[in-house]
VEXDREN-2710 file (C-alpha; in Angstrom, 1 decimal):
% VEXDREN-2710
k/r/px/py/pz
1/MET/0.0/-0.1/0.0
2/LYS/2.8/2.4/0.9
3/MET/4.8/1.6/-2.1
4/GLY/2.0/2.0/-4.2
5/LYS/1.4/5.6/-3.1
6/LEU/5.2/6.2/-3.4
7/LEU/5.1/5.1/-7.0
8/GLN/1.9/7.3/-7.7
9/VAL/3.7/10.4/-6.3
10/ILE/7.0/9.7/-8.3
11/ILE/4.8/9.0/-11.5
12/LEU/2.9/12.4/-10.9
13/GLN/5.9/14.2/-10.6
14/ILE/7.4/12.7/-13.8
15/ILE/4.3/13.6/-15.7
16/VAL/4.3/17.3/-14.5
17/PHE/8.0/17.5/-15.6
18/CYS/7.3/15.9/-18.9
19/PHE/4.4/18.3/-19.5
20/ALA/6.6/21.3/-18.8
21/MET/9.6/20.0/-21.0
22/PHE/7.3/19.4/-24.1
23/GLN/5.0/22.0/-23.7
24/GLY/7.3/24.8/-22.7
25/GLY/6.3/28.3/-21.9
26/PHE/5.8/30.4/-18.7
27/VAL/2.5/28.6/-17.7
28/SER/3.8/25.1/-18.1
29/TRP/6.8/25.7/-15.9
30/PHE/4.9/27.8/-13.5
31/ILE/2.5/24.6/-12.9
32/PHE/5.6/22.4/-12.6
33/PHE/7.5/24.6/-9.8
34/THR/3.8/25.1/-8.2
35/VAL/3.2/21.5/-8.0
36/THR/6.5/20.1/-7.2
37/PRO/6.8/21.4/-3.5
38/PHE/3.5/19.6/-2.7
39/LEU/4.5/16.4/-4.4
40/LEU/8.0/16.4/-2.7
41/TYR/6.2/17.1/0.7
42/ALA/3.8/14.0/0.0
43/LEU/6.9/12.1/-0.9
44/VAL/8.7/12.9/2.5
45/MET/5.5/12.1/4.3
46/LEU/5.5/8.7/2.9
47/VAL/9.0/7.8/4.1
48/TRP/8.9/9.9/7.3
49/ARG/8.6/8.0/10.5
50/GLU/6.6/10.0/13.0
51/LYS/7.0/9.2/16.9
52/ILE/4.7/10.3/19.6
53/VAL/6.4/11.0/23.0
54/PHE/3.2/10.6/24.9
55/VAL/-0.5/11.0/24.7
56/HIS/-1.9/12.2/28.0
57/ARG/-5.7/12.4/28.7
58/THR/-7.1/14.8/31.2
59/ILE/-10.7/13.9/32.2
60/THR/-12.8/16.1/34.5
61/PRO/-14.3/14.5/36.4
62/THR/-13.3/10.7/36.2
63/HIS/-16.1/9.6/38.3
64/ILE/-19.6/11.0/37.5
65/THR/-23.2/9.8/37.8
66/ARG/-25.4/8.7/35.1
67/GLY/-26.7/11.6/33.0
68/GLU/-23.8/14.0/34.0
69/ASP/-21.3/15.5/31.6
70/VAL/-17.6/15.0/31.4
71/GLU/-14.9/17.0/29.5
72/VAL/-11.9/15.1/27.8
73/SER/-8.7/16.9/26.7
74/VAL/-6.3/14.8/24.8
75/HIS/-2.7/16.2/24.9
76/VAL/-0.3/14.8/22.1
77/ARG/3.3/15.6/22.0
78/ARG/5.5/14.8/19.2
79/LYS/9.2/14.0/19.2
80/THR/9.8/15.8/15.9
81/VAL/9.1/19.3/14.6
82/PHE/8.1/18.0/11.1
83/PRO/5.1/20.1/9.7
84/ILE/2.0/18.3/9.0
85/ALA/-0.7/19.7/7.0
86/TYR/-3.6/17.8/8.5
87/ALA/-3.5/15.6/11.7
88/THR/-6.2/13.3/12.9
89/LEU/-6.4/11.8/16.2
90/GLU/-8.4/8.6/16.6
91/GLU/-9.0/7.2/20.1
92/HIS/-9.6/3.6/20.8
93/VAL/-12.3/2.7/23.3
94/ASN/-13.7/-0.5/25.0
95/GLN/-17.4/0.7/23.9
96/PRO/-17.8/1.8/20.4
97/ASN/-21.1/3.7/21.1
98/LEU/-19.0/6.3/23.1
99/GLN/-18.7/8.4/20.0
100/HIS/-22.4/9.0/20.0
101/PHE/-22.0/11.1/23.1
102/ARG/-19.3/13.4/21.9
103/HIS/-19.9/17.0/21.3
104/ASN/-17.3/19.3/19.5
105/THR/-15.8/16.0/18.0
106/SER/-13.9/17.1/15.1
107/PRO/-10.3/15.6/15.5
108/ILE/-8.9/17.3/12.5
109/ILE/-6.3/19.9/13.3
110/LYS/-5.0/22.2/10.7
111/ILE/-1.3/22.9/11.4
112/GLY/0.3/26.1/10.2
113/SER/3.6/25.8/12.1
114/PHE/6.2/23.2/13.4
115/SER/4.4/22.9/16.6
116/ARG/5.0/19.6/18.5
117/ASN/2.0/19.9/20.8
118/PHE/-1.6/19.4/19.9
119/ILE/-4.7/19.4/22.2
120/TRP/-8.1/18.0/21.4
121/THR/-10.9/19.0/23.6
122/TYR/-14.4/17.7/23.6
123/GLU/-17.4/16.9/25.7
124/LEU/-19.2/13.7/26.7
125/LYS/-22.8/14.6/27.2
126/ASN/-25.4/12.7/29.2
127/LEU/-23.3/9.6/29.5
128/PRO/-25.2/6.2/30.5
129/ARG/-23.9/4.0/33.4
130/GLY/-20.8/2.2/32.7
131/GLU/-17.0/2.0/32.6
132/TYR/-15.5/3.6/29.4
133/ARG/-11.8/2.9/28.8
134/PHE/-9.5/4.8/26.3
135/VAL/-7.1/2.0/25.5
136/GLY/-5.0/3.8/23.2
137/ALA/-4.8/6.4/20.4
138/ASP/-3.7/6.6/16.6
139/PHE/-2.3/9.7/15.3
140/TYR/-2.4/10.2/11.5
141/GLY/-0.8/12.9/9.4
142/THR/-1.5/13.7/5.8
143/ASP/-0.3/15.9/3.1
144/PHE/-2.4/18.6/1.2
145/PHE/-3.5/16.1/-1.4
146/GLY/-3.9/13.2/0.8
147/LEU/-1.3/11.2/-1.1
148/GLY/1.2/10.8/1.7
149/LYS/0.1/9.7/5.2
150/LEU/2.0/8.7/8.3
151/LYS/0.8/7.0/11.6
152/ALA/2.0/6.8/15.1
153/THR/0.4/4.8/17.8
154/ASP/0.1/5.2/21.5
155/ASP/-1.0/2.6/24.1
156/SER/-1.8/4.9/27.1
157/THR/-5.1/4.0/28.8
158/LYS/-7.6/6.2/30.8
159/SER/-11.1/5.3/32.2
160/ILE/-14.3/7.0/33.0
161/ILE/-16.6/5.5/35.6
162/VAL/-20.4/6.4/35.4
163/TYR/-22.1/5.4/38.5
164/PRO/-25.9/4.9/38.8
165/LYS/-27.9/7.7/40.2
166/LEU/-28.6/7.3/43.8
167/HIS/-31.7/8.6/45.4
168/PRO/-32.2/9.5/49.0
169/ILE/-34.2/6.8/51.1
170/THR/-35.5/7.6/54.4
171/TYR/-33.9/4.9/56.9
172/VAL/-36.0/2.7/58.9
173/PRO/-34.8/-0.1/61.0
174/ILE/-36.0/-3.4/59.9
175/GLN/-34.9/-6.3/62.1
176/ALA/-32.3/-7.2/64.7
177/VAL/-31.1/-10.9/65.2
178/PHE/-29.9/-12.9/68.3
179/GLU/-29.4/-16.5/68.7
180/VAL/-32.5/-16.7/70.6
181/GLY/-34.8/-15.2/67.9
182/ALA/-35.5/-12.2/65.9
183/ALA/-37.3/-8.9/67.0
184/THR/-37.9/-5.6/65.5
185/THR/-35.7/-3.0/67.2
186/SER/-34.8/0.8/66.7
187/ARG/-31.2/0.3/68.1
188/SER/-28.2/-0.3/66.1
189/SER/-25.4/-1.7/68.2
190/THR/-22.8/-4.4/67.4
191/SER/-22.8/-6.5/70.5
192/ASP/-24.6/-7.0/73.8
193/SER/-22.2/-6.5/76.5
194/THR/-24.3/-7.8/79.0
195/ILE/-24.5/-11.4/77.8
196/ALA/-21.1/-13.2/78.1
197/VAL/-21.1/-16.6/76.1
198/GLY/-17.3/-17.4/76.7
199/VAL/-13.7/-16.3/76.9
200/ARG/-10.9/-15.9/74.5
201/ASP/-7.2/-14.7/74.5
202/TYR/-6.8/-11.0/75.3
203/GLU/-6.0/-8.9/72.2
204/GLN/-4.6/-5.4/72.4
205/GLY/-7.4/-2.8/72.3
206/ASP/-9.8/-4.9/74.4
207/ARG/-11.5/-3.1/77.3
208/LEU/-10.3/-3.6/80.8
209/SER/-14.0/-4.1/81.9
210/TRP/-14.1/-7.2/79.6
211/ILE/-11.2/-8.9/81.3
212/HIS/-12.2/-12.2/82.8
213/TRP/-10.3/-12.0/86.2
214/LYS/-11.5/-15.2/87.5
215/SER/-9.5/-17.2/84.7
216/PHE/-6.6/-14.8/85.1
217/ALA/-6.4/-15.7/88.8
218/LYS/-6.2/-19.4/87.9
219/SER/-3.9/-19.3/84.9
220/GLN/-2.0/-16.0/85.1
221/GLN/-3.0/-15.4/81.6
222/LEU/-5.2/-12.5/80.5
223/ARG/-8.4/-13.6/78.9
224/THR/-11.3/-11.5/77.5
225/LYS/-15.1/-12.0/77.8
226/GLU/-16.6/-12.8/74.6
227/PHE/-20.1/-11.5/74.2
228/GLU/-23.0/-12.6/72.1
229/GLU/-23.0/-10.7/68.6
230/ARG/-26.0/-8.5/68.2
231/GLN/-26.6/-8.0/64.4
232/SER/-28.8/-5.1/64.3
233/GLU/-30.1/-4.6/60.7
234/VAL/-27.3/-7.1/59.2
235/VAL/-28.7/-6.7/55.7
236/SER/-27.7/-8.3/52.4
237/VAL/-28.7/-6.5/49.3
238/VAL/-29.1/-8.8/46.2
239/ILE/-29.7/-7.3/42.6
240/ASP/-31.6/-9.4/40.2
241/THR/-29.8/-9.4/36.8
242/ARG/-32.1/-12.1/35.0
243/HIS/-34.4/-9.5/33.4
244/GLN/-33.5/-6.6/30.9
245/ALA/-36.8/-4.7/31.6
246/GLN/-36.3/-1.5/33.8
247/PHE/-32.8/-2.7/34.7
248/GLU/-31.4/0.8/35.0
249/ASP/-34.2/1.4/37.8
250/VAL/-33.4/-1.9/39.5
251/VAL/-29.6/-0.7/39.6
252/GLU/-30.5/2.6/41.1
253/LEU/-32.7/1.3/43.7
254/THR/-30.1/-1.2/44.6
255/GLY/-27.4/1.4/45.1
256/SER/-29.8/3.6/47.0
257/LEU/-30.7/0.8/49.5
258/ALA/-27.0/-0.2/49.8
259/ARG/-26.0/3.4/50.5
260/THR/-28.7/4.1/53.1
261/PHE/-28.0/1.0/55.3
262/PHE/-24.2/1.2/54.9
263/GLU/-24.1/4.9/56.0
264/VAL/-26.2/4.1/59.2
265/GLN/-24.8/0.7/60.2
266/GLY/-21.4/0.7/58.6
267/GLU/-21.7/-2.7/57.3
268/LEU/-23.6/-4.5/54.5
269/ALA/-23.5/-7.5/52.2
270/TYR/-24.0/-7.3/48.5
271/ALA/-24.5/-9.9/45.8
272/ALA/-25.9/-10.2/42.1
273/THR/-27.7/-13.3/40.9
274/ASP/-25.2/-13.8/38.2
275/ALA/-22.4/-14.6/40.9
276/LEU/-24.3/-15.5/44.1
277/GLN/-21.3/-17.3/45.4
278/GLN/-19.2/-14.0/45.4
279/VAL/-20.8/-12.2/48.3
280/LEU/-19.2/-8.9/48.9
281/HIS/-19.1/-7.9/52.7
282/LEU/-18.6/-4.3/53.5
283/HIS/-16.9/-3.0/56.6
284/HIS/-15.1/0.1/55.2
285/LYS/-15.8/2.9/52.8
286/ASN/-13.6/1.5/50.2
287/HIS/-15.6/-1.6/50.2
288/PHE/-18.6/0.5/49.3
289/ASP/-16.6/1.9/46.5
290/ASP/-16.3/-1.6/45.3
291/VAL/-19.9/-1.9/45.2
292/MET/-20.7/1.1/43.3
293/HIS/-17.8/-0.1/40.8
294/LYS/-19.6/-3.3/40.3
295/LEU/-23.1/-1.5/40.0
296/ALA/-21.5/0.7/37.4
297/ASN/-20.4/-2.4/35.2
298/VAL/-23.4/-4.7/36.0
299/LYS/-25.4/-5.9/33.0
300/PRO/-28.5/-8.0/32.5
301/THR/-27.7/-11.6/31.9
302/ALA/-29.7/-14.7/31.2
303/ASP/-26.8/-16.7/32.7
304/ALA/-28.0/-16.1/36.3
305/SER/-27.0/-18.5/39.2
306/ASN/-29.8/-20.5/41.0
307/LEU/-31.2/-18.5/44.0
308/ARG/-30.4/-21.6/46.1
309/ALA/-26.7/-20.9/45.8
310/LEU/-27.0/-17.8/48.0
311/ASN/-25.6/-18.5/51.5
312/THR/-27.7/-16.4/53.8
313/ARG/-26.2/-17.4/57.1
314/GLY/-25.6/-14.4/59.3
315/PHE/-28.1/-12.2/57.6
316/ALA/-31.0/-10.9/59.4
317/SER/-32.7/-9.5/56.3
318/MET/-32.1/-9.8/52.5
319/LEU/-33.3/-7.1/50.3
320/PHE/-34.1/-8.6/46.8
321/VAL/-34.4/-5.9/44.0
322/THR/-35.9/-7.1/40.9
323/ALA/-38.0/-6.4/37.8
324/GLU/-39.8/-9.7/37.8
325/LEU/-40.9/-11.8/40.8
326/THR/-42.4/-15.2/40.4
327/ASP/-43.8/-18.1/42.5
328/GLU/-40.6/-20.0/42.0
329/ASP/-38.5/-17.2/43.5
330/VAL/-40.8/-17.0/46.5
331/ALA/-40.6/-20.9/47.0
332/ILE/-36.8/-20.6/47.2
333/PHE/-37.0/-17.7/49.6
334/ALA/-39.2/-19.7/51.8
335/HIS/-36.3/-21.8/52.8
336/TYR/-34.0/-19.0/53.6
337/ASN/-33.1/-18.7/57.3
338/CYS/-33.7/-14.8/57.2
339/ARG/-36.3/-12.5/56.3
340/VAL/-36.6/-11.6/52.6
341/ILE/-38.0/-8.3/51.3
342/CYS/-38.6/-8.2/47.6
343/PHE/-38.6/-4.9/45.9
344/VAL/-40.5/-5.2/42.5
345/LEU/-40.1/-2.5/40.1
346/GLY/-41.8/-4.3/37.3
347/HIS/-44.2/-7.3/37.1
348/ASN/-45.3/-9.2/40.2
349/LYS/-46.2/-12.6/39.0
350/THR/-46.2/-14.4/42.3
351/GLN/-49.7/-15.6/43.9
352/ARG/-48.3/-16.9/47.1
353/LEU/-46.1/-15.8/49.9
354/ALA/-44.1/-17.4/52.6
355/PRO/-43.9/-16.3/56.3
356/ASN/-40.5/-14.8/55.9
357/VAL/-41.1/-13.2/52.5
358/GLN/-42.7/-9.6/51.9
359/VAL/-43.2/-8.1/48.6
360/GLN/-43.2/-4.3/48.1
361/GLN/-44.2/-2.9/44.7
362/VAL/-42.1/0.2/43.9
363/THR/-42.6/2.9/41.4
364/ALA/-39.4/4.0/39.5
365/GLY/-38.0/7.1/41.0
366/ASN/-40.1/7.1/44.0
367/TYR/-37.9/5.5/46.5
368/ARG/-37.7/7.9/49.4
369/LYS/-40.5/6.1/51.5
370/VAL/-39.9/2.5/50.4
371/LEU/-38.6/1.4/53.9
372/GLN/-41.3/2.9/55.8
373/GLU/-43.9/1.1/53.5
374/VAL/-42.0/-2.2/54.6
375/THR/-42.3/-1.6/58.3
376/ARG/-46.0/-0.4/58.0
377/LYS/-46.7/-3.8/56.3
END
């Protein structure tokens, strides 16, 4: 391909020269001397090896919410000062549909100098949820006639994460679990220091009031009382990825519920029906960031795990967010050893309920009082 272009330029130069030689006169030689610089420039473009020192992208901001805008600036620095008539920058992304959200997208830059630095700035408007990765860029240069072309490639990467839109939800306690049973409570504590169930070795940071002095008198080793764990509102949030209808609403409600319980309690469990064995336990803010990253990338899939694969041990309640609830789902939930609250944003096809199962029909976008409706029922 490149050799063909090279021969084409050489042949054109020969034709123009022959025309000037045989035709003669001022006009013929004027055409020859006018066209020759452009053909020689195209010839140099074909044999020139361009090298990009780096391609740097500035994305402001890098983490946004669905529907927001982001500005992208691509900084290209060349190693040489060779003049390029027209330069085109083509970015490689992991999602081809990203180009539909670009504004001010013309990547063609007219070069009138020997500049080695180029900047291309554009906006991405109203981005949908997801993770968009820029996985490289190709820098193309061409002459005035498009005969000679050069190409340089850069493999630098950058990403934009678009999180689902989270809605405020009024927090209402749901359930607290002890070994002796379950009860509704408005308290949120992690342990009951009045009920000692055993002793363990002393660990740095344990309170002095927890030391078991009787065992210390016998063995001369510090032991600490071990109290019964109280799991006030130990909630697991499970998103149903089996249905494509109203999936964005399902994701938003899931994220809103997860944030509400995590901010109040500081702990949570998250899972998706396409990977029920991978339950994510949240005990730190960074863990919640992991959940948001998963919600940004989650997609509806027919390859969902069987709901029986979810291990509900240690959970007081499970919040199941779905667009379609069936009798088969309820039959599986009936065997769970925790309370199951199903938030349905679409079709509720179930005709029966189990003692530990509660169904809450939810209108898309109207999430503030969903927990109040649950406790009222």
